[in-house]
C-alpha positions in Angstrom: -0.1 -0.2 0.3 3.0 2.5 1.0 4.5 1.9 -2.7 1.2 2.0 -4.5 0.9 5.7 -2.4 4.3 6.9 -3.1 4.4 5.8 -7.0 1.0 7.6 -7.5 2.4 10.6 -6.2 5.6 10.8 -8.0 6.6 13.2 -10.6 5.3 12.7 -14.1 8.3 12.2 -16.6 10.8 11.4 -14.0 13.5 8.6 -15.0 13.1 5.2 -14.0 15.8 5.4 -11.8 15.0 8.8 -10.3 11.6 6.7 -9.4 13.1 3.5 -8.0 15.8 5.3 -6.0 12.4 7.1 -4.1 10.6 3.8 -4.0 14.1 3.2 -1.5 13.8 5.7 0.2 12.9 3.9 4.0 11.9 7.3 5.7 9.2 7.8 3.4 8.3 4.3 3.1 8.1 3.6 6.9 5.7 7.2 7.5 3.2 6.2 4.1 2.9 2.5 6.2 2.2 3.6 9.5 -0.6 5.7 7.9 -1.9 2.6 6.7 -1.4 -0.1 9.3 -3.1 2.9 11.3 -6.4 2.7 8.7 -6.6 -1.2 9.2 -6.1 -0.6 12.9 -8.8 1.9 13.5 -11.4 -0.3 11.1 -10.5 -3.6 12.7 -11.5 -1.6 16.0 -15.0 -0.1 14.6 -15.7 -3.4 13.2 -15.1 -4.9 16.7 -16.6 -2.6 18.7 -19.5 -2.5 16.4 -19.9 -6.6 16.5 -19.0 -7.8 20.4 -21.3 -10.9 19.8 -18.7 -12.1 17.2 -15.9 -11.4 19.7 -16.2 -12.8 23.3 -13.2 -14.8 23.4 -9.9 -13.1 23.8 -8.2 -15.2 21.2 -11.1 -14.1 18.8 -10.4 -10.7 19.1 -6.7 -11.2 19.0 -6.9 -13.3 15.9 -9.1 -10.9 14.2 -6.6 -7.6 14.6 -3.3 -9.3 13.7 -4.6 -11.3 10.6 -3.1 -10.2 7.3 -4.5 -7.3 5.5 -7.2 -8.1 3.3 -8.2 -7.1 -0.1 -11.1 -5.2 1.2 -8.7 -3.2 3.8 -6.4 -2.4 1.4 -9.3 -1.2 -1.4 -10.5 0.6 1.0 -7.4 2.6 2.1 -6.8 3.4 -1.2 -9.9 4.5 -2.2 -10.1 7.2 1.0 -6.4 8.1 -0.1 -7.9 8.9 -3.4 -11.2 10.7 -2.2 -9.1 12.9 0.4 -6.8 14.3 -2.7 -3.7 12.2 -1.2 -3.3 11.0 -4.5 -1.7 12.8 -7.9 -3.0 9.8 -10.0 -5.1 6.7 -10.0 -3.8 3.6 -8.7 -5.0 0.4 -10.5 -5.0 -2.3 -7.7 -4.9 -5.8 -8.9 -5.6 -8.4 -6.4 -5.9 -12.2 -6.0 -9.8 -13.1 -6.1 -10.1 -15.2 -2.8 -13.7 -16.2 -4.0 -12.7 -19.5 -3.4 -12.2 -19.0 0.2 -15.8 -17.9 1.2 -16.7 -20.9 3.0 -13.7 -20.3 5.4 -14.2 -16.9 6.1 -15.1 -14.9 8.9 -15.9 -12.1 10.6 -16.1 -8.6 7.9 -14.1 -10.7 5.8 -16.8 -13.3 5.0 -19.3 -10.3 4.5 -16.7 -8.6 2.0 -16.2 -11.5 -0.2 -19.4 -11.1 -2.7 -16.8 -8.0 -4.1 -14.8 -10.8 -5.4 -18.1 -12.9 -6.4 -17.0 -14.5 -10.0 -19.4 -14.2 -12.6 -21.0 -17.5 -14.4 -20.6 -17.6 -17.9 
């Protein structure tokens, strides 16, 4: 997510070497990554607060907050950044389709996987 935001904001016409150098700037990556993770943390905590019946055990809460970033969380963050004018140009996010995992998904992911439903031919 951090690199996507940084790429969206690189100056047009820069050389590949200049862009690569910018993408290796640890302080810029860390700052953007911190913002990304803060967004995900706040989103997950809000979901837990709105669905306390799903998190009656501390283990379930911990498992949810420490899970990998989900496709919908990445999309939500990039969409929010675009809506707030934080990206100079569009980002096209290609992601692995998790629709086949719908039967084992839990919590918000189970509800949001419909966004990845495959069309039948």
